[in-house]
N, CA, C and O atoms as a GROMACS GRO file, in nm:
protein
  612
    1UNK      N    1  10.366  14.504  12.816
    1UNK     CA    2  10.433  14.621  12.835
    1UNK      C    3  10.603  14.566  12.784
    1UNK      O    4  10.675  14.613  12.696
    2UNK      N    5  10.625  14.469  12.862
    2UNK     CA    6  10.749  14.452  12.848
    2UNK      C    7  10.778  14.384  12.712
    2UNK      O    8  10.882  14.416  12.654
    3UNK      N    9  10.708  14.307  12.664
    3UNK     CA   10  10.749  14.231  12.539
    3UNK      C   11  10.784  14.397  12.419
    3UNK      O   12  10.883  14.438  12.358
    4UNK      N   13  10.674  14.435  12.432
    4UNK     CA   14  10.708  14.566  12.317
    4UNK      C   15  10.791  14.618  12.355
    4UNK      O   16  10.869  14.629  12.260
    5UNK      N   17  10.842  14.677  12.466
    5UNK     CA   18  10.972  14.717  12.480
    5UNK      C   19  11.089  14.642  12.410
    5UNK      O   20  11.169  14.698  12.335
    6UNK      N   21  11.090  14.473  12.450
    6UNK     CA   22  11.180  14.399  12.376
    6UNK      C   23  11.198  14.383  12.248
    6UNK      O   24  11.307  14.360  12.195
    7UNK      N   25  11.059  14.399  12.174
    7UNK     CA   26  11.066  14.400  12.027
    7UNK      C   27  11.110  14.558  11.984
    7UNK      O   28  11.163  14.581  11.875
    8UNK      N   29  11.083  14.650  12.071
    8UNK     CA   30  11.101  14.777  12.009
    8UNK      C   31  11.267  14.813  12.027
    8UNK      O   32  11.322  14.912  11.978
    9UNK      N   33  11.321  14.723  12.097
    9UNK     CA   34  11.459  14.786  12.109
    9UNK      C   35  11.529  14.674  12.031
    9UNK      O   36  11.650  14.662  12.049
   10UNK      N   37  11.476  14.601  11.957
   10UNK     CA   38  11.567  14.517  11.805
   10UNK      C   39  11.561  14.609  11.731
   10UNK      O   40  11.482  14.700  11.707
   11UNK      N   41  11.688  14.564  11.685
   11UNK     CA   42  11.693  14.630  11.526
   11UNK      C   43  11.623  14.549  11.442
   11UNK      O   44  11.629  14.428  11.467
   12UNK      N   45  11.567  14.578  11.360
   12UNK     CA   46  11.494  14.530  11.242
   12UNK      C   47  11.568  14.395  11.175
   12UNK      O   48  11.508  14.293  11.141
   13UNK      N   49  11.743  14.424  11.160
   13UNK     CA   50  11.801  14.299  11.114
   13UNK      C   51  11.796  14.193  11.233
   13UNK      O   52  11.789  14.074  11.206
   14UNK      N   53  11.798  14.229  11.340
   14UNK     CA   54  11.798  14.110  11.484
   14UNK      C   55  11.646  14.033  11.469
   14UNK      O   56  11.630  13.911  11.478
   15UNK      N   57  11.546  14.128  11.445
   15UNK     CA   58  11.435  14.118  11.463
   15UNK      C   59  11.406  14.001  11.351
   15UNK      O   60  11.334  13.910  11.393
   16UNK      N   61  11.450  13.990  11.215
   16UNK     CA   62  11.433  13.913  11.121
   16UNK      C   63  11.529  13.799  11.166
   16UNK      O   64  11.474  13.691  11.183
   17UNK      N   65  11.651  13.803  11.186
   17UNK     CA   66  11.770  13.673  11.225
   17UNK      C   67  11.642  13.607  11.319
   17UNK      O   68  11.577  13.513  11.272
   18UNK      N   69  11.615  13.654  11.432
   18UNK     CA   70  11.553  13.584  11.519
   18UNK      C   71  11.422  13.521  11.431
   18UNK      O   72  11.412  13.399  11.443
   19UNK      N   73  11.361  13.559  11.380
   19UNK     CA   74  11.235  13.542  11.333
   19UNK      C   75  11.254  13.402  11.220
   19UNK      O   76  11.187  13.299  11.214
   20UNK      N   77  11.364  13.445  11.146
   20UNK     CA   78  11.413  13.315  11.042
   20UNK      C   79  11.435  13.182  11.140
   20UNK      O   80  11.390  13.069  11.122
   21UNK      N   81  11.521  13.233  11.252
   21UNK     CA   82  11.569  13.104  11.346
   21UNK      C   83  11.439  13.040  11.411
   21UNK      O   84  11.438  12.919  11.432
   22UNK      N   85  11.331  13.116  11.442
   22UNK     CA   86  11.196  13.055  11.470
   22UNK      C   87  11.157  12.969  11.373
   22UNK      O   88  11.151  12.851  11.408
   23UNK      N   89  11.124  13.001  11.237
   23UNK     CA   90  11.086  12.933  11.129
   23UNK      C   91  11.183  12.816  11.106
   23UNK      O   92  11.136  12.706  11.077
   24UNK      N   93  11.304  12.832  11.115
   24UNK     CA   94  11.377  12.706  11.080
   24UNK      C   95  11.382  12.608  11.210
   24UNK      O   96  11.378  12.487  11.187
   25UNK      N   97  11.389  12.645  11.327
   25UNK     CA   98  11.315  12.535  11.409
   25UNK      C   99  11.191  12.462  11.417
   25UNK      O  100  11.187  12.353  11.472
   26UNK      N  101  11.082  12.519  11.361
   26UNK     CA  102  10.972  12.475  11.344
   26UNK      C  103  10.993  12.369  11.225
   26UNK      O  104  10.971  12.249  11.242
   27UNK      N  105  11.058  12.449  11.047
   27UNK     CA  106  11.078  12.299  11.024
   27UNK      C  107  11.138  12.202  11.065
   27UNK      O  108  11.097  12.089  11.040
   28UNK      N  109  11.261  12.226  11.147
   28UNK     CA  110  11.327  12.084  11.188
   28UNK      C  111  11.211  11.996  11.274
   28UNK      O  112  11.192  11.877  11.249
   29UNK      N  113  11.138  12.066  11.376
   29UNK     CA  114  11.074  11.973  11.404
   29UNK      C  115  10.945  11.938  11.364
   29UNK      O  116  10.872  11.880  11.445
   30UNK      N  117  10.904  11.966  11.243
   30UNK     CA  118  10.793  11.886  11.169
   30UNK      C  119  10.886  11.788  11.082
   30UNK      O  120  10.819  11.698  11.032
   31UNK      N  121  11.027  11.784  11.050
   31UNK     CA  122  11.073  11.669  10.971
   31UNK      C  123  11.150  11.582  11.078
   31UNK      O  124  11.182  11.465  11.057
   32UNK      N  125  11.173  11.644  11.183
   32UNK     CA  126  11.190  11.550  11.283
   32UNK      C  127  11.054  11.450  11.344
   32UNK      O  128  11.064  11.337  11.392
   33UNK      N  129  10.956  11.513  11.328
   33UNK     CA  130  10.805  11.464  11.396
   33UNK      C  131  10.776  11.369  11.270
   33UNK      O  132  10.739  11.259  11.309
   34UNK      N  133  10.782  11.381  11.118
   34UNK     CA  134  10.762  11.306  11.020
   34UNK      C  135  10.842  11.172  11.006
   34UNK      O  136  10.782  11.067  10.979
   35UNK      N  137  10.964  11.174  11.024
   35UNK     CA  138  11.080  11.114  11.009
   35UNK      C  139  11.028  11.003  11.170
   35UNK      O  140  11.018  10.881  11.152
   36UNK      N  141  11.003  11.051  11.291
   36UNK     CA  142  11.002  10.980  11.414
   36UNK      C  143  10.862  10.882  11.396
   36UNK      O  144  10.854  10.791  11.478
   37UNK      N  145  10.750  10.892  11.295
   37UNK     CA  146  10.671  10.832  11.295
   37UNK      C  147  10.701  10.694  11.204
   37UNK      O  148  10.594  10.634  11.190
   38UNK      N  149  10.794  10.637  11.147
   38UNK     CA  150  10.830  10.502  11.114
   38UNK      C  151  10.945  10.473  11.170
   38UNK      O  152  11.036  10.555  11.175
   39UNK      N  153  10.954  10.340  11.226
   39UNK     CA  154  11.035  10.292  11.287
   39UNK      C  155  11.172  10.304  11.166
   39UNK      O  156  11.166  10.318  11.044
   40UNK      N  157  11.326  10.290  11.283
   40UNK     CA  158  11.430  10.318  11.211
   40UNK      C  159  11.466  10.149  11.184
   40UNK      O  160  11.473  10.068  11.276
   41UNK      N  161  11.488  10.116  11.049
   41UNK     CA  162  11.527   9.978  11.026
   41UNK      C  163  11.683   9.951  10.979
   41UNK      O  164  11.726  10.001  10.875
   42UNK      N  165  11.751   9.884  11.049
   42UNK     CA  166  11.954   9.874  11.000
   42UNK      C  167  11.874   9.785  10.870
   42UNK      O  168  11.779   9.708  10.858
   43UNK      N  169  11.994   9.859  10.774
   43UNK     CA  170  11.996   9.794  10.622
   43UNK      C  171  12.016   9.610  10.636
   43UNK      O  172  11.975   9.526  10.556
   44UNK      N  173  12.074   9.592  10.733
   44UNK     CA  174  12.093   9.435  10.738
   44UNK      C  175  11.973   9.358  10.737
   44UNK      O  176  11.941   9.263  10.666
   45UNK      N  177  11.899   9.431  10.849
   45UNK     CA  178  11.780   9.364  10.850
   45UNK      C  179  11.683   9.388  10.757
   45UNK      O  180  11.594   9.305  10.738
   46UNK      N  181  11.688   9.497  10.693
   46UNK     CA  182  11.615   9.515  10.599
   46UNK      C  183  11.611   9.452  10.477
   46UNK      O  184  11.522   9.444  10.393
   47UNK      N  185  11.765   9.392  10.484
   47UNK     CA  186  11.789   9.305  10.354
   47UNK      C  187  11.722   9.163  10.385
   47UNK      O  188  11.670   9.091  10.300
   48UNK      N  189  11.731   9.140  10.493
   48UNK     CA  190  11.732   9.005  10.562
   48UNK      C  191  11.544   8.997  10.534
   48UNK      O  192  11.500   8.896  10.479
   49UNK      N  193  11.464   9.091  10.569
   49UNK     CA  194  11.304   9.109  10.541
   49UNK      C  195  11.270   9.104  10.372
   49UNK      O  196  11.179   9.048  10.311
   50UNK      N  197  11.368   9.175  10.332
   50UNK     CA  198  11.331   9.180  10.167
   50UNK      C  199  11.332   9.028  10.118
   50UNK      O  200  11.235   8.972  10.067
   51UNK      N  201  11.483   8.958  10.148
   51UNK     CA  202  11.519   8.816  10.125
   51UNK      C  203  11.400   8.725  10.136
   51UNK      O  204  11.360   8.636  10.061
   52UNK      N  205  11.352   8.775  10.259
   52UNK     CA  206  11.261   8.645  10.354
   52UNK      C  207  11.116   8.705  10.246
   52UNK      O  208  11.011   8.643  10.259
   53UNK      N  209  11.121   8.800  10.164
   53UNK     CA  210  10.955   8.799  10.126
   53UNK      C  211  10.890   8.872  10.199
   53UNK      O  212  10.788   8.906  10.140
   54UNK      N  213  10.898   8.916  10.305
   54UNK     CA  214  10.842   8.991  10.390
   54UNK      C  215  10.807   9.152  10.384
   54UNK      O  216  10.714   9.216  10.433
   55UNK      N  217  10.925   9.191  10.301
   55UNK     CA  218  10.908   9.348  10.263
   55UNK      C  219  10.978   9.386  10.096
   55UNK      O  220  11.066   9.324  10.035
   56UNK      N  221  10.920   9.480  10.064
   56UNK     CA  222  10.988   9.561   9.972
   56UNK      C  223  11.046   9.690   9.998
   56UNK      O  224  11.013   9.779  10.076
   57UNK      N  225  11.148   9.680   9.906
   57UNK     CA  226  11.254   9.796   9.957
   57UNK      C  227  11.224   9.912   9.849
   57UNK      O  228  11.214   9.867   9.735
   58UNK      N  229  11.205  10.065   9.862
   58UNK     CA  230  11.178  10.140   9.785
   58UNK      C  231  11.308  10.305   9.794
   58UNK      O  232  11.308  10.384   9.888
   59UNK      N  233  11.377  10.312   9.704
   59UNK     CA  234  11.464  10.394   9.647
   59UNK      C  235  11.359  10.511   9.637
   59UNK      O  236  11.272  10.513   9.549
   60UNK      N  237  11.372  10.611   9.735
   60UNK     CA  238  11.240  10.705   9.689
   60UNK      C  239  11.347  10.873   9.638
   60UNK      O  240  11.294  10.985   9.637
   61UNK      N  241  11.466  10.854   9.610
   61UNK     CA  242  11.547  10.926   9.559
   61UNK      C  243  11.512  10.952   9.416
   61UNK      O  244  11.462  10.860   9.351
   62UNK      N  245  11.539  11.098   9.347
   62UNK     CA  246  11.524  11.152   9.208
   62UNK      C  247  11.590  11.087   9.107
   62UNK      O  248  11.713  11.082   9.118
   63UNK      N  249  11.537  11.033   9.003
   63UNK     CA  250  11.627  10.950   8.881
   63UNK      C  251  11.758  10.992   8.898
   63UNK      O  252  11.843  10.915   8.942
   64UNK      N  253  11.790  11.133   8.861
   64UNK     CA  254  11.927  11.194   8.834
   64UNK      C  255  12.033  11.125   8.972
   64UNK      O  256  12.155  11.120   8.954
   65UNK      N  257  11.973  11.077   9.102
   65UNK     CA  258  12.035  11.066   9.204
   65UNK      C  259  12.076  10.898   9.175
   65UNK      O  260  12.174  10.838   9.220
   66UNK      N  261  11.983  10.850   9.097
   66UNK     CA  262  11.990  10.665   9.122
   66UNK      C  263  12.163  10.645   9.041
   66UNK      O  264  12.233  10.546   9.062
   67UNK      N  265  12.201  10.755   8.956
   67UNK     CA  266  12.317  10.733   8.891
   67UNK      C  267  12.456  10.698   8.993
   67UNK      O  268  12.566  10.657   8.956
   68UNK      N  269  12.426  10.718   9.085
   68UNK     CA  270  12.530  10.718   9.207
   68UNK      C  271  12.522  10.546   9.247
   68UNK      O  272  12.612  10.487   9.306
   69UNK      N  273  12.398  10.488   9.202
   69UNK     CA  274  12.400  10.322   9.265
   69UNK      C  275  12.306  10.322   9.335
   69UNK      O  276  12.277  10.414   9.412
   70UNK      N  277  12.232  10.202   9.317
   70UNK     CA  278  12.083  10.195   9.407
   70UNK      C  279  12.111  10.044   9.488
   70UNK      O  280  12.213   9.983   9.455
   71UNK      N  281  12.034   9.991   9.579
   71UNK     CA  282  12.039   9.885   9.664
   71UNK      C  283  11.975   9.780   9.547
   71UNK      O  284  11.886   9.808   9.467
   72UNK      N  285  12.037   9.666   9.558
   72UNK     CA  286  11.991   9.575   9.453
   72UNK      C  287  11.896   9.547   9.426
   72UNK      O  288  11.864   9.520   9.311
   73UNK      N  289  11.789   9.543   9.561
   73UNK     CA  290  11.663   9.485   9.529
   73UNK      C  291  11.559   9.575   9.564
   73UNK      O  292  11.446   9.553   9.608
   74UNK      N  293  11.641   9.719   9.526
   74UNK     CA  294  11.519   9.831   9.514
   74UNK      C  295  11.419   9.870   9.394
   74UNK      O  296  11.458   9.909   9.284
   75UNK      N  297  11.320   9.859   9.421
   75UNK     CA  298  11.222   9.947   9.342
   75UNK      C  299  11.292  10.091   9.349
   75UNK      O  300  11.364  10.115   9.445
   76UNK      N  301  11.271  10.186   9.251
   76UNK     CA  302  11.331  10.292   9.210
   76UNK      C  303  11.207  10.369   9.160
   76UNK      O  304  11.169  10.365   9.043
   77UNK      N  305  11.142  10.446   9.269
   77UNK     CA  306  11.037  10.524   9.276
   77UNK      C  307  11.049  10.666   9.344
   77UNK      O  308  11.061  10.682   9.466
   78UNK      N  309  11.046  10.748   9.268
   78UNK     CA  310  11.076  10.897   9.342
   78UNK      C  311  10.958  10.970   9.413
   78UNK      O  312  10.840  10.963   9.380
   79UNK      N  313  11.002  11.029   9.501
   79UNK     CA  314  10.907  11.093   9.644
   79UNK      C  315  10.835  11.201   9.547
   79UNK      O  316  10.720  11.232   9.576
   80UNK      N  317  10.878  11.242   9.467
   80UNK     CA  318  10.774  11.357   9.378
   80UNK      C  319  10.689  11.241   9.296
   80UNK      O  320  10.598  11.299   9.235
   81UNK      N  321  10.685  11.139   9.278
   81UNK     CA  322  10.597  11.080   9.235
   81UNK      C  323  10.452  10.999   9.344
   81UNK      O  324  10.338  10.959   9.321
   82UNK      N  325  10.534  11.007   9.458
   82UNK     CA  326  10.467  10.934   9.576
   82UNK      C  327  10.347  11.078   9.630
   82UNK      O  328  10.247  11.055   9.699
   83UNK      N  329  10.378  11.187   9.592
   83UNK     CA  330  10.358  11.319   9.608
   83UNK      C  331  10.218  11.356   9.515
   83UNK      O  332  10.117  11.419   9.545
   84UNK      N  333  10.264  11.280   9.376
   84UNK     CA  334  10.168  11.331   9.278
   84UNK      C  335  10.096  11.232   9.244
   84UNK      O  336  10.042  11.153   9.321
   85UNK      N  337  10.093  11.234   9.096
   85UNK     CA  338  10.006  11.085   9.059
   85UNK      C  339  10.015  10.968   9.089
   85UNK      O  340   9.924  10.891   9.057
   86UNK      N  341  10.148  10.915   9.169
   86UNK     CA  342  10.165  10.783   9.184
   86UNK      C  343  10.170  10.667   9.082
   86UNK      O  344  10.147  10.548   9.104
   87UNK      N  345  10.211  10.739   8.944
   87UNK     CA  346  10.189  10.643   8.827
   87UNK      C  347  10.294  10.509   8.858
   87UNK      O  348  10.263  10.402   8.807
   88UNK      N  349  10.403  10.517   8.931
   88UNK     CA  350  10.515  10.457   8.911
   88UNK      C  351  10.460  10.370   9.062
   88UNK      O  352  10.443  10.248   9.070
   89UNK      N  353  10.444  10.448   9.149
   89UNK     CA  354  10.409  10.396   9.302
   89UNK      C  355  10.284  10.294   9.288
   89UNK      O  356  10.298  10.189   9.350
   90UNK      N  357  10.174  10.310   9.221
   90UNK     CA  358  10.082  10.260   9.253
   90UNK      C  359  10.072  10.068   9.249
   90UNK      O  360  10.020   9.986   9.324
   91UNK      N  361  10.133  10.062   9.150
   91UNK     CA  362  10.152   9.888   9.132
   91UNK      C  363  10.212   9.810   9.254
   91UNK      O  364  10.177   9.707   9.310
   92UNK      N  365  10.316   9.896   9.275
   92UNK     CA  366  10.424   9.844   9.439
   92UNK      C  367  10.323   9.845   9.527
   92UNK      O  368  10.285   9.747   9.591
   93UNK      N  369  10.274   9.964   9.533
   93UNK     CA  370  10.183   9.974   9.672
   93UNK      C  371  10.066   9.848   9.694
   93UNK      O  372  10.062   9.763   9.783
   94UNK      N  373   9.960   9.869   9.562
   94UNK     CA  374   9.887   9.741   9.535
   94UNK      C  375   9.913   9.608   9.584
   94UNK      O  376   9.843   9.534   9.653
   95UNK      N  377  10.056   9.588   9.525
   95UNK     CA  378  10.086   9.442   9.531
   95UNK      C  379  10.161   9.431   9.704
   95UNK      O  380  10.127   9.338   9.777
   96UNK      N  381  10.236   9.510   9.740
   96UNK     CA  382  10.250   9.513   9.895
   96UNK      C  383  10.184   9.466   9.978
   96UNK      O  384  10.212   9.376  10.056
   97UNK      N  385  10.044   9.555   9.959
   97UNK     CA  386   9.970   9.554  10.050
   97UNK      C  387   9.853   9.436  10.026
   97UNK      O  388   9.779   9.414  10.122
   98UNK      N  389   9.837   9.367   9.917
   98UNK     CA  390   9.773   9.214   9.872
   98UNK      C  391   9.827   9.115   9.951
   98UNK      O  392   9.762   9.033  10.016
   99UNK      N  393  10.004   9.130   9.941
   99UNK     CA  394  10.097   9.050   9.997
   99UNK      C  395  10.102   9.071  10.138
   99UNK      O  396  10.121   8.964  10.196
  100UNK      N  397  10.094   9.150  10.200
  100UNK     CA  398  10.087   9.170  10.326
  100UNK      C  399  10.240   9.206  10.353
  100UNK      O  400  10.257   9.200  10.475
  101UNK      N  401  10.337   9.236  10.299
  101UNK     CA  402  10.437   9.326  10.285
  101UNK      C  403  10.460   9.478  10.346
  101UNK      O  404  10.387   9.576  10.332
  102UNK      N  405  10.570   9.467  10.408
  102UNK     CA  406  10.629   9.570  10.482
  102UNK      C  407  10.689   9.645  10.399
  102UNK      O  408  10.770   9.600  10.317
  103UNK      N  409  10.651   9.800  10.411
  103UNK     CA  410  10.726   9.874  10.264
  103UNK      C  411  10.848   9.932  10.359
  103UNK      O  412  10.820   9.967  10.474
  104UNK      N  413  10.960   9.940  10.319
  104UNK     CA  414  11.106   9.985  10.370
  104UNK      C  415  11.151  10.068  10.247
  104UNK      O  416  11.164  10.036  10.129
  105UNK      N  417  11.172  10.207  10.322
  105UNK     CA  418  11.216  10.303  10.239
  105UNK      C  419  11.359  10.360  10.245
  105UNK      O  420  11.408  10.339  10.355
  106UNK      N  421  11.442  10.426  10.159
  106UNK     CA  422  11.577  10.467  10.183
  106UNK      C  423  11.625  10.572  10.048
  106UNK      O  424  11.629  10.548   9.928
  107UNK      N  425  11.654  10.683  10.119
  107UNK     CA  426  11.692  10.799   9.982
  107UNK      C  427  11.870  10.791  10.038
  107UNK      O  428  11.930  10.694  10.082
  108UNK      N  429  11.914  10.912  10.018
  108UNK     CA  430  12.019  10.950  10.044
  108UNK      C  431  12.072  10.953  10.185
  108UNK      O  432  12.171  10.900  10.235
  109UNK      N  433  11.970  11.037  10.241
  109UNK     CA  434  12.026  11.067  10.424
  109UNK      C  435  11.925  10.996  10.493
  109UNK      O  436  11.954  10.976  10.611
  110UNK      N  437  11.807  10.949  10.454
  110UNK     CA  438  11.709  10.944  10.532
  110UNK      C  439  11.628  11.023  10.533
  110UNK      O  440  11.521  10.967  10.557
  111UNK      N  441  11.612  11.142  10.519
  111UNK     CA  442  11.522  11.240  10.548
  111UNK      C  443  11.416  11.227  10.441
  111UNK      O  444  11.305  11.235  10.493
  112UNK      N  445  11.410  11.209  10.316
  112UNK     CA  446  11.284  11.204  10.250
  112UNK      C  447  11.232  11.076  10.248
  112UNK      O  448  11.115  11.058  10.214
  113UNK      N  449  11.325  10.959  10.289
  113UNK     CA  450  11.245  10.846  10.322
  113UNK      C  451  11.164  10.827  10.447
  113UNK      O  452  11.072  10.746  10.460
  114UNK      N  453  11.206  10.905  10.532
  114UNK     CA  454  11.097  10.954  10.665
  114UNK      C  455  10.991  11.026  10.627
  114UNK      O  456  10.882  11.009  10.682
  115UNK      N  457  11.010  11.122  10.523
  115UNK     CA  458  10.857  11.182  10.480
  115UNK      C  459  10.769  11.099  10.403
  115UNK      O  460  10.646  11.106  10.412
  116UNK      N  461  10.839  11.010  10.317
  116UNK     CA  462  10.769  10.909  10.257
  116UNK      C  463  10.699  10.804  10.350
  116UNK      O  464  10.582  10.766  10.340
  117UNK      N  465  10.764  10.774  10.417
  117UNK     CA  466  10.704  10.676  10.542
  117UNK      C  467  10.596  10.738  10.639
  117UNK      O  468  10.503  10.671  10.684
  118UNK      N  469  10.616  10.863  10.665
  118UNK     CA  470  10.499  10.926  10.715
  118UNK      C  471  10.402  10.945  10.629
  118UNK      O  472  10.291  10.920  10.674
  119UNK      N  473  10.406  10.985  10.512
  119UNK     CA  474  10.265  10.943  10.437
  119UNK      C  475  10.199  10.834  10.444
  119UNK      O  476  10.085  10.830  10.490
  120UNK      N  477  10.274  10.714  10.389
  120UNK     CA  478  10.248  10.589  10.406
  120UNK      C  479  10.205  10.532  10.518
  120UNK      O  480  10.136  10.431  10.508
  121UNK      N  481  10.231  10.574  10.620
  121UNK     CA  482  10.188  10.535  10.725
  121UNK      C  483  10.060  10.576  10.774
  121UNK      O  484   9.980  10.508  10.839
  122UNK      N  485  10.049  10.684  10.737
  122UNK     CA  486   9.893  10.791  10.774
  122UNK      C  487   9.827  10.693  10.667
  122UNK      O  488   9.711  10.700  10.708
  123UNK      N  489   9.822  10.614  10.566
  123UNK     CA  490   9.726  10.552  10.480
  123UNK      C  491   9.746  10.414  10.523
  123UNK      O  492   9.700  10.339  10.436
  124UNK      N  493   9.796  10.346  10.625
  124UNK     CA  494   9.779  10.251  10.706
  124UNK      C  495   9.870  10.151  10.647
  124UNK      O  496   9.825  10.038  10.667
  125UNK      N  497   9.988  10.148  10.578
  125UNK     CA  498  10.083  10.067  10.530
  125UNK      C  499  10.195  10.065  10.638
  125UNK      O  500  10.218  10.165  10.706
  126UNK      N  501  10.267   9.946  10.652
  126UNK     CA  502  10.352   9.910  10.772
  126UNK      C  503  10.463   9.976  10.681
  126UNK      O  504  10.456   9.978  10.558
  127UNK      N  505  10.592  10.044  10.773
  127UNK     CA  506  10.621  10.103  10.701
  127UNK      C  507  10.776  10.109  10.776
  127UNK      O  508  10.769  10.096  10.898
  128UNK      N  509  10.903  10.124  10.725
  128UNK     CA  510  11.009  10.143  10.812
  128UNK      C  511  11.100  10.208  10.718
  128UNK      O  512  11.104  10.183  10.598
  129UNK      N  513  11.187  10.309  10.794
  129UNK     CA  514  11.301  10.382  10.722
  129UNK      C  515  11.450  10.349  10.754
  129UNK      O  516  11.515  10.351  10.859
  130UNK      N  517  11.483  10.314  10.609
  130UNK     CA  518  11.640  10.252  10.617
  130UNK      C  519  11.709  10.362  10.620
  130UNK      O  520  11.821  10.331  10.659
  131UNK      N  521  11.704  10.470  10.601
  131UNK     CA  522  11.802  10.554  10.611
  131UNK      C  523  11.845  10.580  10.468
  131UNK      O  524  11.782  10.593  10.363
  132UNK      N  525  11.974  10.583  10.502
  132UNK     CA  526  12.036  10.618  10.380
  132UNK      C  527  12.097  10.540  10.247
  132UNK      O  528  12.101  10.419  10.268
  133UNK      N  529  12.134  10.568  10.148
  133UNK     CA  530  12.192  10.467  10.045
  133UNK      C  531  12.343  10.456  10.082
  133UNK      O  532  12.401  10.362  10.028
  134UNK      N  533  12.416  10.532  10.163
  134UNK     CA  534  12.504  10.514  10.207
  134UNK      C  535  12.530  10.429  10.341
  134UNK      O  536  12.638  10.400  10.393
  135UNK      N  537  12.389  10.393  10.388
  135UNK     CA  538  12.409  10.317  10.498
  135UNK      C  539  12.413  10.176  10.442
  135UNK      O  540  12.493  10.093  10.485
  136UNK      N  541  12.345  10.155  10.364
  136UNK     CA  542  12.313  10.057  10.280
  136UNK      C  543  12.448   9.976  10.229
  136UNK      O  544  12.478   9.860  10.258
  137UNK      N  545  12.532  10.080  10.133
  137UNK     CA  546  12.649  10.076  10.073
  137UNK      C  547  12.753  10.021  10.189
  137UNK      O  548  12.821   9.919  10.180
  138UNK      N  549  12.749  10.104  10.289
  138UNK     CA  550  12.830  10.086  10.396
  138UNK      C  551  12.835   9.912  10.507
  138UNK      O  552  12.913   9.851  10.580
  139UNK      N  553  12.710   9.899  10.457
  139UNK     CA  554  12.716   9.751  10.531
  139UNK      C  555  12.732   9.644  10.460
  139UNK      O  556  12.698   9.530  10.488
  140UNK      N  557  12.798   9.694  10.340
  140UNK     CA  558  12.878   9.593  10.254
  140UNK      C  559  12.744   9.530  10.165
  140UNK      O  560  12.772   9.438  10.088
  141UNK      N  561  12.595   9.575  10.171
  141UNK     CA  562  12.507   9.489  10.111
  141UNK      C  563  12.520   9.509   9.958
  141UNK      O  564  12.592   9.597   9.911
  142UNK      N  565  12.450   9.428   9.882
  142UNK     CA  566  12.464   9.440   9.710
  142UNK      C  567  12.400   9.593   9.669
  142UNK      O  568  12.316   9.666   9.722
  143UNK      N  569  12.462   9.600   9.577
  143UNK     CA  570  12.410   9.735   9.471
  143UNK      C  571  12.401   9.715   9.362
  143UNK      O  572  12.452   9.610   9.322
  144UNK      N  573  12.346   9.786   9.282
  144UNK     CA  574  12.333   9.796   9.121
  144UNK      C  575  12.347   9.925   9.069
  144UNK      O  576  12.364  10.024   9.141
  145UNK      N  577  12.338   9.929   8.923
  145UNK     CA  578  12.327  10.050   8.854
  145UNK      C  579  12.182  10.016   8.821
  145UNK      O  580  12.124   9.908   8.810
  146UNK      N  581  12.129  10.183   8.803
  146UNK     CA  582  12.005  10.169   8.785
  146UNK      C  583  11.926  10.099   8.682
  146UNK      O  584  11.806  10.070   8.694
  147UNK      N  585  12.010  10.069   8.566
  147UNK     CA  586  11.972  10.013   8.451
  147UNK      C  587  11.987   9.865   8.422
  147UNK      O  588  11.967   9.809   8.314
  148UNK      N  589  12.034   9.799   8.566
  148UNK     CA  590  12.037   9.684   8.583
  148UNK      C  591  11.892   9.637   8.656
  148UNK      O  592  11.827   9.719   8.720
  149UNK      N  593  11.854   9.518   8.642
  149UNK     CA  594  11.737   9.450   8.714
  149UNK      C  595  11.734   9.473   8.842
  149UNK      O  596  11.833   9.527   8.891
  150UNK      N  597  11.647   9.447   8.909
  150UNK     CA  598  11.617   9.420   9.086
  150UNK      C  599  11.716   9.255   9.105
  150UNK      O  600  11.728   9.161   9.027
  151UNK      N  601  11.764   9.274   9.224
  151UNK     CA  602  11.786   9.155   9.264
  151UNK      C  603  11.792   9.147   9.391
  151UNK      O  604  11.826   9.245   9.457
  152UNK      N  605  11.752   8.998   9.461
  152UNK     CA  606  11.740   8.965   9.597
  152UNK      C  607  11.890   8.987   9.645
  152UNK      O  608  11.988   8.946   9.583
  153UNK      N  609  11.893   9.062   9.774
  153UNK     CA  610  12.028   9.058   9.842
  153UNK      C  611  12.084   8.949   9.917
  153UNK      O  612  12.196   8.961   9.967
   0.00000   0.00000   0.00000
């Protein structure tokens, strides 16, 4: 009875605002859960693992975002392809699995790489979230333009 009175006393605008807040919180919780399924890997540690041949590094941003620069050793594989036909991802994932390598991912801020890591972890890949390209750059690690070949850090 009391709930009905509370809802009835709300204006339609307040009710819609409250509903929007609830859905936003649910979305944030899902994103946090997806990101928390993969361990956070410091960019310097990621570079060391790639250099040692223990991991592959993947930039999951979309091609238009790569113009700002990419990590030197990174494969450029958009998240949209991972969620879709995986034409670009297939060879890299098969190779990583066959060689027992960890799949380390980054994007612009760490959100999409967390989503990609959650997908791959569910499929049994060992994954790590390196965060954002800005973290890689801030650590002073080597970068390149997207048209240059990948190089070890």
